[in-house]
PQR file with spaces between the fields and no chain letter, atoms N, CA, C, O and H, PARSE charges and radii, in Angstrom:
ATOM       1  N    MET     1     -10.441    7.559   -8.501 -0.4000 1.5000
ATOM       2  CA   MET     1      -9.292    7.011   -7.828 -0.0000 2.0000
ATOM       3  C    MET     1      -8.516    6.174   -8.845  0.5500 1.7000
ATOM       4  O    MET     1      -9.068    5.233   -9.415 -0.5500 1.4000
ATOM       5  N    PRO     2      -7.250    6.503   -9.078 -0.5600 1.5000
ATOM       6  CA   PRO     2      -6.471    5.720  -10.032  0.2800 2.0000
ATOM       7  C    PRO     2      -6.347    4.257   -9.588  0.5500 1.7000
ATOM       8  O    PRO     2      -6.181    3.959   -8.405 -0.5500 1.4000
ATOM       9  N    THR     3      -6.431    3.378  -10.554 -0.4000 1.5000
ATOM      10  CA   THR     3      -6.312    1.946  -10.295 -0.0000 2.0000
ATOM      11  C    THR     3      -5.235    1.373  -11.207  0.5500 1.7000
ATOM      12  O    THR     3      -5.230    1.618  -12.414 -0.5500 1.4000
ATOM      13  H    THR     3      -6.565    3.621  -11.515  0.4000 1.0000
ATOM      14  N    PHE     4      -4.333    0.615  -10.619 -0.4000 1.5000
ATOM      15  CA   PHE     4      -3.320   -0.095  -11.383 -0.0000 2.0000
ATOM      16  C    PHE     4      -3.828   -1.510  -11.598  0.5500 1.7000
ATOM      17  O    PHE     4      -4.372   -2.131  -10.684 -0.5500 1.4000
ATOM      18  H    PHE     4      -4.338    0.416   -9.639  0.4000 1.0000
ATOM      19  N    THR     5      -3.648   -2.015  -12.810 -0.4000 1.5000
ATOM      20  CA   THR     5      -4.130   -3.355  -13.126 -0.0000 2.0000
ATOM      21  C    THR     5      -2.966   -4.251  -13.527  0.5500 1.7000
ATOM      22  O    THR     5      -1.897   -3.778  -13.914 -0.5500 1.4000
ATOM      23  H    THR     5      -3.206   -1.512  -13.552  0.4000 1.0000
ATOM      24  N    LEU     6      -3.201   -5.553  -13.424 -0.4000 1.5000
ATOM      25  CA   LEU     6      -2.242   -6.555  -13.851 -0.0000 2.0000
ATOM      26  C    LEU     6      -3.027   -7.628  -14.571  0.5500 1.7000
ATOM      27  O    LEU     6      -3.933   -8.228  -13.994 -0.5500 1.4000
ATOM      28  H    LEU     6      -4.069   -5.937  -13.110  0.4000 1.0000
ATOM      29  N    ASP     7      -2.694   -7.875  -15.811 -0.4000 1.5000
ATOM      30  CA   ASP     7      -3.405   -8.862  -16.629 -0.0000 2.0000
ATOM      31  C    ASP     7      -4.912   -8.578  -16.664  0.5500 1.7000
ATOM      32  O    ASP     7      -5.728   -9.498  -16.635 -0.5500 1.4000
ATOM      33  H    ASP     7      -1.957   -7.387  -16.280  0.4000 1.0000
ATOM      34  N    GLY     8      -5.264   -7.288  -16.728 -0.4000 1.5000
ATOM      35  CA   GLY     8      -6.661   -6.893  -16.828 -0.0000 2.0000
ATOM      36  C    GLY     8      -7.432   -6.910  -15.520  0.5500 1.7000
ATOM      37  O    GLY     8      -8.621   -6.592  -15.506 -0.5500 1.4000
ATOM      38  H    GLY     8      -4.601   -6.540  -16.751  0.4000 1.0000
ATOM      39  N    GLN     9      -6.786   -7.273  -14.427 -0.4000 1.5000
ATOM      40  CA   GLN     9      -7.455   -7.324  -13.125 -0.0000 2.0000
ATOM      41  C    GLN     9      -6.933   -6.199  -12.237  0.5500 1.7000
ATOM      42  O    GLN     9      -5.746   -5.876  -12.289 -0.5500 1.4000
ATOM      43  H    GLN     9      -5.820   -7.531  -14.439  0.4000 1.0000
ATOM      44  N    PRO    10      -7.809   -5.590  -11.414 -0.5600 1.5000
ATOM      45  CA   PRO    10      -7.343   -4.536  -10.508  0.2800 2.0000
ATOM      46  C    PRO    10      -6.275   -5.071   -9.554  0.5500 1.7000
ATOM      47  O    PRO    10      -6.447   -6.124   -8.940 -0.5500 1.4000
ATOM      48  N    LEU    11      -5.183   -4.340   -9.440 -0.4000 1.5000
ATOM      49  CA   LEU    11      -4.096   -4.723   -8.549 -0.0000 2.0000
ATOM      50  C    LEU    11      -4.143   -3.884   -7.280  0.5500 1.7000
ATOM      51  O    LEU    11      -4.126   -4.418   -6.171 -0.5500 1.4000
ATOM      52  H    LEU    11      -5.044   -3.484   -9.939  0.4000 1.0000
ATOM      53  N    LEU    12      -4.202   -2.568   -7.451 -0.4000 1.5000
ATOM      54  CA   LEU    12      -4.332   -1.680   -6.300 -0.0000 2.0000
ATOM      55  C    LEU    12      -4.846   -0.332   -6.749  0.5500 1.7000
ATOM      56  O    LEU    12      -4.779    0.022   -7.926 -0.5500 1.4000
ATOM      57  H    LEU    12      -4.216   -2.134   -8.352  0.4000 1.0000
ATOM      58  N    HIS    13      -5.359    0.411   -5.789 -0.4000 1.5000
ATOM      59  CA   HIS    13      -5.892    1.757   -6.009 -0.0000 2.0000
ATOM      60  C    HIS    13      -5.071    2.715   -5.163  0.5500 1.7000
ATOM      61  O    HIS    13      -4.566    2.342   -4.105 -0.5500 1.4000
ATOM      62  H    HIS    13      -5.414    0.123   -4.832  0.4000 1.0000
ATOM      63  N    VAL    14      -4.940    3.943   -5.628 -0.4000 1.5000
ATOM      64  CA   VAL    14      -4.261    4.968   -4.845 -0.0000 2.0000
ATOM      65  C    VAL    14      -5.146    6.193   -4.762  0.5500 1.7000
ATOM      66  O    VAL    14      -5.922    6.484   -5.673 -0.5500 1.4000
ATOM      67  H    VAL    14      -5.350    4.246   -6.488  0.4000 1.0000
ATOM      68  N    ALA    15      -5.019    6.903   -3.661 -0.4000 1.5000
ATOM      69  CA   ALA    15      -5.769    8.146   -3.482 -0.0000 2.0000
ATOM      70  C    ALA    15      -4.866    9.156   -2.792  0.5500 1.7000
ATOM      71  O    ALA    15      -4.156    8.817   -1.844 -0.5500 1.4000
ATOM      72  H    ALA    15      -4.389    6.667   -2.921  0.4000 1.0000
ATOM      73  N    ALA    16      -4.892   10.378   -3.259 -0.4000 1.5000
ATOM      74  CA   ALA    16      -4.104   11.444   -2.651 -0.0000 2.0000
ATOM      75  C    ALA    16      -4.998   12.255   -1.725  0.5500 1.7000
ATOM      76  O    ALA    16      -6.069   12.717   -2.120 -0.5500 1.4000
ATOM      77  H    ALA    16      -5.468   10.653   -4.029  0.4000 1.0000
ATOM      78  N    TRP    17      -4.550   12.417   -0.509 -0.4000 1.5000
ATOM      79  CA   TRP    17      -5.253   13.200    0.501 -0.0000 2.0000
ATOM      80  C    TRP    17      -4.356   14.348    0.940  0.5500 1.7000
ATOM      81  O    TRP    17      -3.182   14.402    0.577 -0.5500 1.4000
ATOM      82  H    TRP    17      -3.681   12.042   -0.188  0.4000 1.0000
ATOM      83  N    LYS    18      -4.906   15.249    1.710 -0.4000 1.5000
ATOM      84  CA   LYS    18      -4.156   16.429    2.134 -0.0000 2.0000
ATOM      85  C    LYS    18      -2.886   16.061    2.894  0.5500 1.7000
ATOM      86  O    LYS    18      -1.844   16.680    2.680 -0.5500 1.4000
ATOM      87  H    LYS    18      -5.860   15.205    2.005  0.4000 1.0000
ATOM      88  N    GLN    19      -2.951   15.064    3.777 -0.4000 1.5000
ATOM      89  CA   GLN    19      -1.821   14.701    4.619 -0.0000 2.0000
ATOM      90  C    GLN    19      -1.104   13.417    4.213  0.5500 1.7000
ATOM      91  O    GLN    19      -0.012   13.135    4.707 -0.5500 1.4000
ATOM      92  H    GLN    19      -3.798   14.560    3.951  0.4000 1.0000
ATOM      93  N    HIS    20      -1.715   12.631    3.311 -0.4000 1.5000
ATOM      94  CA   HIS    20      -1.139   11.331    2.993 -0.0000 2.0000
ATOM      95  C    HIS    20      -1.587   10.814    1.626  0.5500 1.7000
ATOM      96  O    HIS    20      -2.479   11.373    0.987 -0.5500 1.4000
ATOM      97  H    HIS    20      -2.602   12.861    2.910  0.4000 1.0000
ATOM      98  N    ILE    21      -0.951    9.749    1.210 -0.4000 1.5000
ATOM      99  CA   ILE    21      -1.363    8.969    0.046 -0.0000 2.0000
ATOM     100  C    ILE    21      -1.832    7.628    0.594  0.5500 1.7000
ATOM     101  O    ILE    21      -1.164    7.032    1.439 -0.5500 1.4000
ATOM     102  H    ILE    21      -0.226    9.295    1.729  0.4000 1.0000
ATOM     103  N    ALA    22      -2.965    7.157    0.123 -0.4000 1.5000
ATOM     104  CA   ALA    22      -3.494    5.869    0.562 -0.0000 2.0000
ATOM     105  C    ALA    22      -3.391    4.866   -0.574  0.5500 1.7000
ATOM     106  O    ALA    22      -3.656    5.195   -1.731 -0.5500 1.4000
ATOM     107  H    ALA    22      -3.508    7.640   -0.563  0.4000 1.0000
ATOM     108  N    VAL    23      -3.009    3.652   -0.243 -0.4000 1.5000
ATOM     109  CA   VAL    23      -2.927    2.552   -1.202 -0.0000 2.0000
ATOM     110  C    VAL    23      -3.881    1.468   -0.705  0.5500 1.7000
ATOM     111  O    VAL    23      -3.809    1.047    0.450 -0.5500 1.4000
ATOM     112  H    VAL    23      -2.794    3.384    0.696  0.4000 1.0000
ATOM     113  N    TYR    24      -4.776    1.020   -1.591 -0.4000 1.5000
ATOM     114  CA   TYR    24      -5.805    0.043   -1.238 -0.0000 2.0000
ATOM     115  C    TYR    24      -5.767   -1.130   -2.212  0.5500 1.7000
ATOM     116  O    TYR    24      -5.248   -0.929   -3.309 -0.5500 1.4000
ATOM     117  H    TYR    24      -4.835    1.362   -2.529  0.4000 1.0000
ATOM     118  N    PRO    25      -6.230   -2.257   -1.945 -0.5600 1.5000
ATOM     119  CA   PRO    25      -6.258   -2.866   -0.620  0.2800 2.0000
ATOM     120  C    PRO    25      -4.926   -3.556   -0.356  0.5500 1.7000
ATOM     121  O    PRO    25      -4.202   -3.909   -1.287 -0.5500 1.4000
ATOM     122  N    LEU    26      -4.618   -3.740    0.890 -0.4000 1.5000
ATOM     123  CA   LEU    26      -3.441   -4.527    1.245 -0.0000 2.0000
ATOM     124  C    LEU    26      -3.791   -6.000    1.100  0.5500 1.7000
ATOM     125  O    LEU    26      -4.873   -6.424    1.506 -0.5500 1.4000
ATOM     126  H    LEU    26      -5.206   -3.453    1.647  0.4000 1.0000
ATOM     127  N    PRO    27      -2.897   -6.770    0.531 -0.5600 1.5000
ATOM     128  CA   PRO    27      -3.158   -8.208    0.430  0.2800 2.0000
ATOM     129  C    PRO    27      -2.886   -8.876    1.773  0.5500 1.7000
ATOM     130  O    PRO    27      -2.333   -8.245    2.673 -0.5500 1.4000
ATOM     131  N    PRO    28      -3.262  -10.127    1.917 -0.5600 1.5000
ATOM     132  CA   PRO    28      -2.804  -10.861    3.098  0.2800 2.0000
ATOM     133  C    PRO    28      -1.268  -10.873    3.067  0.5500 1.7000
ATOM     134  O    PRO    28      -0.668  -11.207    2.045 -0.5500 1.4000
ATOM     135  N    LEU    29      -0.651  -10.515    4.165 -0.4000 1.5000
ATOM     136  CA   LEU    29       0.801  -10.389    4.211 -0.0000 2.0000
ATOM     137  C    LEU    29       1.411  -11.454    5.098  0.5500 1.7000
ATOM     138  O    LEU    29       0.801  -11.892    6.073 -0.5500 1.4000
ATOM     139  H    LEU    29      -1.138  -10.244    4.995  0.4000 1.0000
ATOM     140  N    ASP    30       2.633  -11.873    4.750 -0.4000 1.5000
ATOM     141  CA   ASP    30       3.330  -12.791    5.638 -0.0000 2.0000
ATOM     142  C    ASP    30       3.696  -12.024    6.909  0.5500 1.7000
ATOM     143  O    ASP    30       3.758  -10.795    6.874 -0.5500 1.4000
ATOM     144  H    ASP    30       3.129  -11.517    3.958  0.4000 1.0000
ATOM     145  N    PRO    31       3.939  -12.703    8.018 -0.5600 1.5000
ATOM     146  CA   PRO    31       4.170  -12.020    9.303  0.2800 2.0000
ATOM     147  C    PRO    31       5.298  -10.990    9.295  0.5500 1.7000
ATOM     148  O    PRO    31       5.167   -9.933    9.913 -0.5500 1.4000
ATOM     149  N    ALA    32       6.399  -11.280    8.608 -0.4000 1.5000
ATOM     150  CA   ALA    32       7.515  -10.332    8.582 -0.0000 2.0000
ATOM     151  C    ALA    32       7.124   -9.045    7.860  0.5500 1.7000
ATOM     152  O    ALA    32       7.405   -7.951    8.349 -0.5500 1.4000
ATOM     153  H    ALA    32       6.505  -12.139    8.107  0.4000 1.0000
ATOM     154  N    LEU    33       6.479   -9.168    6.699 -0.4000 1.5000
ATOM     155  CA   LEU    33       6.065   -7.986    5.947 -0.0000 2.0000
ATOM     156  C    LEU    33       4.946   -7.249    6.681  0.5500 1.7000
ATOM     157  O    LEU    33       4.897   -6.020    6.656 -0.5500 1.4000
ATOM     158  H    LEU    33       6.251  -10.056    6.302  0.4000 1.0000
ATOM     159  N    ASP    34       4.059   -7.977    7.326 -0.4000 1.5000
ATOM     160  CA   ASP    34       2.989   -7.355    8.102 -0.0000 2.0000
ATOM     161  C    ASP    34       3.568   -6.476    9.206  0.5500 1.7000
ATOM     162  O    ASP    34       3.037   -5.399    9.477 -0.5500 1.4000
ATOM     163  H    ASP    34       4.098   -8.976    7.346  0.4000 1.0000
ATOM     164  N    ALA    35       4.641   -6.917    9.841 -0.4000 1.5000
ATOM     165  CA   ALA    35       5.292   -6.128   10.890 -0.0000 2.0000
ATOM     166  C    ALA    35       5.901   -4.848   10.312  0.5500 1.7000
ATOM     167  O    ALA    35       5.862   -3.800   10.956 -0.5500 1.4000
ATOM     168  H    ALA    35       5.072   -7.791    9.620  0.4000 1.0000
ATOM     169  N    GLU    36       6.459   -4.928    9.107 -0.4000 1.5000
ATOM     170  CA   GLU    36       7.023   -3.736    8.461 -0.0000 2.0000
ATOM     171  C    GLU    36       5.941   -2.744    8.064  0.5500 1.7000
ATOM     172  O    GLU    36       6.143   -1.531    8.136 -0.5500 1.4000
ATOM     173  H    GLU    36       6.491   -5.779    8.584  0.4000 1.0000
ATOM     174  N    VAL    37       4.795   -3.262    7.647 -0.4000 1.5000
ATOM     175  CA   VAL    37       3.683   -2.421    7.199 -0.0000 2.0000
ATOM     176  C    VAL    37       2.964   -1.764    8.379  0.5500 1.7000
ATOM     177  O    VAL    37       2.379   -0.693    8.221 -0.5500 1.4000
ATOM     178  H    VAL    37       4.631   -4.247    7.589  0.4000 1.0000
ATOM     179  N    ALA    38       2.999   -2.378    9.535 -0.4000 1.5000
ATOM     180  CA   ALA    38       2.224   -1.927   10.700 -0.0000 2.0000
ATOM     181  C    ALA    38       2.299   -0.414   10.963  0.5500 1.7000
ATOM     182  O    ALA    38       1.257    0.197   11.201 -0.5500 1.4000
ATOM     183  H    ALA    38       3.474   -3.249    9.663  0.4000 1.0000
ATOM     184  N    PRO    39       3.478    0.212   10.932 -0.5600 1.5000
ATOM     185  CA   PRO    39       3.520    1.655   11.199  0.2800 2.0000
ATOM     186  C    PRO    39       2.823    2.508   10.136  0.5500 1.7000
ATOM     187  O    PRO    39       2.520    3.676   10.380 -0.5500 1.4000
ATOM     188  N    TYR    40       2.570    1.934    8.968 -0.4000 1.5000
ATOM     189  CA   TYR    40       1.950    2.662    7.863 -0.0000 2.0000
ATOM     190  C    TYR    40       0.487    2.278    7.659  0.5500 1.7000
ATOM     191  O    TYR    40      -0.173    2.809    6.766 -0.5500 1.4000
ATOM     192  H    TYR    40       2.817    0.985    8.770  0.4000 1.0000
ATOM     193  N    ARG    41      -0.012    1.383    8.457 -0.4000 1.5000
ATOM     194  CA   ARG    41      -1.369    0.876    8.276 -0.0000 2.0000
ATOM     195  C    ARG    41      -2.375    1.947    8.695  0.5500 1.7000
ATOM     196  O    ARG    41      -2.331    2.459    9.813 -0.5500 1.4000
ATOM     197  H    ARG    41       0.524    0.952    9.182  0.4000 1.0000
ATOM     198  N    GLY    42      -3.283    2.274    7.770 -0.4000 1.5000
ATOM     199  CA   GLY    42      -4.341    3.239    8.076 -0.0000 2.0000
ATOM     200  C    GLY    42      -5.553    2.514    8.633  0.5500 1.7000
ATOM     201  O    GLY    42      -6.086    2.896    9.675 -0.5500 1.4000
ATOM     202  H    GLY    42      -3.319    1.858    6.862  0.4000 1.0000
ATOM     203  N    THR    43      -5.981    1.488    7.954 -0.4000 1.5000
ATOM     204  CA   THR    43      -7.051    0.604    8.407 -0.0000 2.0000
ATOM     205  C    THR    43      -6.573   -0.805    8.108  0.5500 1.7000
ATOM     206  O    THR    43      -5.423   -1.004    7.716 -0.5500 1.4000
ATOM     207  H    THR    43      -5.548    1.178    7.107  0.4000 1.0000
ATOM     208  N    LYS    44      -7.436   -1.767    8.289 -0.4000 1.5000
ATOM     209  CA   LYS    44      -7.043   -3.162    8.096 -0.0000 2.0000
ATOM     210  C    LYS    44      -6.411   -3.405    6.729  0.5500 1.7000
ATOM     211  O    LYS    44      -5.444   -4.158    6.621 -0.5500 1.4000
ATOM     212  H    LYS    44      -8.370   -1.605    8.608  0.4000 1.0000
ATOM     213  N    ASP    45      -6.946   -2.776    5.685 -0.4000 1.5000
ATOM     214  CA   ASP    45      -6.430   -3.057    4.343 -0.0000 2.0000
ATOM     215  C    ASP    45      -5.953   -1.822    3.599  0.5500 1.7000
ATOM     216  O    ASP    45      -6.038   -1.769    2.372 -0.5500 1.4000
ATOM     217  H    ASP    45      -7.732   -2.164    5.772  0.4000 1.0000
ATOM     218  N    THR    46      -5.446   -0.819    4.329 -0.4000 1.5000
ATOM     219  CA   THR    46      -4.973    0.414    3.701 -0.0000 2.0000
ATOM     220  C    THR    46      -3.557    0.748    4.149  0.5500 1.7000
ATOM     221  O    THR    46      -3.244    0.708    5.339 -0.5500 1.4000
ATOM     222  H    THR    46      -5.377   -0.862    5.326  0.4000 1.0000
ATOM     223  N    LEU    47      -2.716    1.074    3.194 -0.4000 1.5000
ATOM     224  CA   LEU    47      -1.376    1.568    3.470 -0.0000 2.0000
ATOM     225  C    LEU    47      -1.469    3.092    3.431  0.5500 1.7000
ATOM     226  O    LEU    47      -1.883    3.658    2.420 -0.5500 1.4000
ATOM     227  H    LEU    47      -2.970    1.107    2.228  0.4000 1.0000
ATOM     228  N    LYS    48      -1.091    3.757    4.511 -0.4000 1.5000
ATOM     229  CA   LYS    48      -1.205    5.207    4.637 -0.0000 2.0000
ATOM     230  C    LYS    48       0.202    5.799    4.652  0.5500 1.7000
ATOM     231  O    LYS    48       0.954    5.612    5.608 -0.5500 1.4000
ATOM     232  H    LYS    48      -0.754    3.297    5.332  0.4000 1.0000
ATOM     233  N    LEU    49       0.547    6.509    3.589 -0.4000 1.5000
ATOM     234  CA   LEU    49       1.886    7.070    3.422 -0.0000 2.0000
ATOM     235  C    LEU    49       1.828    8.580    3.629  0.5500 1.7000
ATOM     236  O    LEU    49       1.330    9.313    2.775 -0.5500 1.4000
ATOM     237  H    LEU    49      -0.064    6.661    2.812  0.4000 1.0000
ATOM     238  N    LEU    50       2.339    9.036    4.765 -0.4000 1.5000
ATOM     239  CA   LEU    50       2.297   10.460    5.099 -0.0000 2.0000
ATOM     240  C    LEU    50       3.244   11.260    4.208  0.5500 1.7000
ATOM     241  O    LEU    50       4.362   10.828    3.928 -0.5500 1.4000
ATOM     242  H    LEU    50       2.743    8.441    5.459  0.4000 1.0000
ATOM     243  N    HIS    51       2.787   12.424    3.768 -0.4000 1.5000
ATOM     244  CA   HIS    51       3.630   13.302    2.948 -0.0000 2.0000
ATOM     245  C    HIS    51       4.843   13.789    3.733  0.5500 1.7000
ATOM     246  O    HIS    51       5.878   14.108    3.147 -0.5500 1.4000
ATOM     247  H    HIS    51       1.879   12.775    3.995  0.4000 1.0000
ATOM     248  N    SER    52       4.718   13.845    5.046 -0.4000 1.5000
ATOM     249  CA   SER    52       5.792   14.368    5.893 -0.0000 2.0000
ATOM     250  C    SER    52       6.923   13.366    6.126  0.5500 1.7000
ATOM     251  O    SER    52       7.926   13.707    6.753 -0.5500 1.4000
ATOM     252  H    SER    52       3.877   13.586    5.522  0.4000 1.0000
ATOM     253  N    ARG    53       6.775   12.140    5.633 -0.4000 1.5000
ATOM     254  CA   ARG    53       7.800   11.104    5.811 -0.0000 2.0000
ATOM     255  C    ARG    53       8.306   10.646    4.442  0.5500 1.7000
ATOM     256  O    ARG    53       7.564   10.702    3.461 -0.5500 1.4000
ATOM     257  H    ARG    53       5.960   11.863    5.124  0.4000 1.0000
ATOM     258  N    PRO    54       9.552   10.197    4.367 -0.5600 1.5000
ATOM     259  CA   PRO    54      10.054    9.681    3.081  0.2800 2.0000
ATOM     260  C    PRO    54       9.227    8.484    2.616  0.5500 1.7000
ATOM     261  O    PRO    54       8.769    7.683    3.430 -0.5500 1.4000
ATOM     262  N    LEU    55       9.044    8.370    1.323 -0.4000 1.5000
ATOM     263  CA   LEU    55       8.284    7.271    0.744 -0.0000 2.0000
ATOM     264  C    LEU    55       9.066    5.965    0.916  0.5500 1.7000
ATOM     265  O    LEU    55      10.204    5.870    0.456 -0.5500 1.4000
ATOM     266  H    LEU    55       9.416    9.020    0.661  0.4000 1.0000
ATOM     267  N    PRO    56       8.477    4.958    1.570 -0.5600 1.5000
ATOM     268  CA   PRO    56       9.169    3.679    1.754  0.2800 2.0000
ATOM     269  C    PRO    56       9.031    2.815    0.497  0.5500 1.7000
ATOM     270  O    PRO    56       8.260    1.856    0.474 -0.5500 1.4000
ATOM     271  N    ARG    57       9.774    3.161   -0.526 -0.4000 1.5000
ATOM     272  CA   ARG    57       9.640    2.514   -1.842 -0.0000 2.0000
ATOM     273  C    ARG    57       9.799    1.000   -1.777  0.5500 1.7000
ATOM     274  O    ARG    57       9.026    0.270   -2.398 -0.5500 1.4000
ATOM     275  H    ARG    57      10.401    3.940   -0.507  0.4000 1.0000
ATOM     276  N    GLU    58      10.785    0.524   -1.038 -0.4000 1.5000
ATOM     277  CA   GLU    58      11.007   -0.922   -0.960 -0.0000 2.0000
ATOM     278  C    GLU    58       9.823   -1.624   -0.296  0.5500 1.7000
ATOM     279  O    GLU    58       9.462   -2.736   -0.681 -0.5500 1.4000
ATOM     280  H    GLU    58      11.412    1.117   -0.533  0.4000 1.0000
ATOM     281  N    LEU    59       9.228   -0.984    0.687 -0.4000 1.5000
ATOM     282  CA   LEU    59       8.066   -1.557    1.366 -0.0000 2.0000
ATOM     283  C    LEU    59       6.875   -1.611    0.408  0.5500 1.7000
ATOM     284  O    LEU    59       6.171   -2.619    0.353 -0.5500 1.4000
ATOM     285  H    LEU    59       9.521   -0.081    1.001  0.4000 1.0000
ATOM     286  N    VAL    60       6.649   -0.544   -0.338 -0.4000 1.5000
ATOM     287  CA   VAL    60       5.551   -0.519   -1.311 -0.0000 2.0000
ATOM     288  C    VAL    60       5.783   -1.597   -2.365  0.5500 1.7000
ATOM     289  O    VAL    60       4.852   -2.307   -2.744 -0.5500 1.4000
ATOM     290  H    VAL    60       7.221    0.275   -0.293  0.4000 1.0000
ATOM     291  N    GLU    61       7.011   -1.719   -2.833 -0.4000 1.5000
ATOM     292  CA   GLU    61       7.335   -2.735   -3.835 -0.0000 2.0000
ATOM     293  C    GLU    61       7.078   -4.149   -3.289  0.5500 1.7000
ATOM     294  O    GLU    61       6.517   -4.992   -3.990 -0.5500 1.4000
ATOM     295  H    GLU    61       7.768   -1.142   -2.525  0.4000 1.0000
ATOM     296  N    ALA    62       7.481   -4.401   -2.062 -0.4000 1.5000
ATOM     297  CA   ALA    62       7.263   -5.723   -1.463 -0.0000 2.0000
ATOM     298  C    ALA    62       5.775   -6.014   -1.307  0.5500 1.7000
ATOM     299  O    ALA    62       5.339   -7.147   -1.513 -0.5500 1.4000
ATOM     300  H    ALA    62       7.936   -3.717   -1.493  0.4000 1.0000
ATOM     301  N    MET    63       4.993   -5.001   -0.947 -0.4000 1.5000
ATOM     302  CA   MET    63       3.559   -5.172   -0.794 -0.0000 2.0000
ATOM     303  C    MET    63       2.911   -5.478   -2.156  0.5500 1.7000
ATOM     304  O    MET    63       2.040   -6.343   -2.252 -0.5500 1.4000
ATOM     305  H    MET    63       5.347   -4.081   -0.780  0.4000 1.0000
ATOM     306  N    VAL    64       3.337   -4.770   -3.194 -0.4000 1.5000
ATOM     307  CA   VAL    64       2.788   -4.998   -4.535 -0.0000 2.0000
ATOM     308  C    VAL    64       3.205   -6.379   -5.035  0.5500 1.7000
ATOM     309  O    VAL    64       2.402   -7.080   -5.650 -0.5500 1.4000
ATOM     310  H    VAL    64       4.044   -4.067   -3.116  0.4000 1.0000
ATOM     311  N    ASP    65       4.441   -6.773   -4.780 -0.4000 1.5000
ATOM     312  CA   ASP    65       4.884   -8.116   -5.187 -0.0000 2.0000
ATOM     313  C    ASP    65       4.019   -9.184   -4.545  0.5500 1.7000
ATOM     314  O    ASP    65       3.675  -10.173   -5.192 -0.5500 1.4000
ATOM     315  H    ASP    65       5.094   -6.203   -4.280  0.4000 1.0000
ATOM     316  N    GLN    66       3.666   -8.999   -3.293 -0.4000 1.5000
ATOM     317  CA   GLN    66       2.839   -9.988   -2.616 -0.0000 2.0000
ATOM     318  C    GLN    66       1.398   -9.950   -3.150  0.5500 1.7000
ATOM     319  O    GLN    66       0.708  -10.970   -3.166 -0.5500 1.4000
ATOM     320  H    GLN    66       3.946   -8.195   -2.768  0.4000 1.0000
ATOM     321  N    ARG    67       0.965   -8.790   -3.578 -0.4000 1.5000
ATOM     322  CA   ARG    67      -0.390   -8.636   -4.116 -0.0000 2.0000
ATOM     323  C    ARG    67      -0.504   -9.299   -5.487  0.5500 1.7000
ATOM     324  O    ARG    67      -1.504   -9.950   -5.789 -0.5500 1.4000
ATOM     325  H    ARG    67       1.526   -7.962   -3.565  0.4000 1.0000
ATOM     326  N    GLY    68       0.535   -9.126   -6.318 -0.4000 1.5000
ATOM     327  CA   GLY    68       0.479   -9.605   -7.687 -0.0000 2.0000
ATOM     328  C    GLY    68       0.938  -11.006   -7.782  0.5500 1.7000
ATOM     329  O    GLY    68       0.958  -11.577   -8.872 -0.5500 1.4000
ATOM     330  H    GLY    68       1.347   -8.597   -6.072  0.4000 1.0000
């Protein structure tokens, strides 16, 4: 599973599945961002991005900004 790092520390992992791309783990999110992520949440700490839907780039960027 590919892992992106920041300053030598794991930042997030991604996995490609037949129907979706998963991004792990989700950081603790502020309430507004948590509400935006809710439709894409696979499990408590997974962002599930379906291949059949456009990639929400701004949402992914906001999630990574909060993680890093």
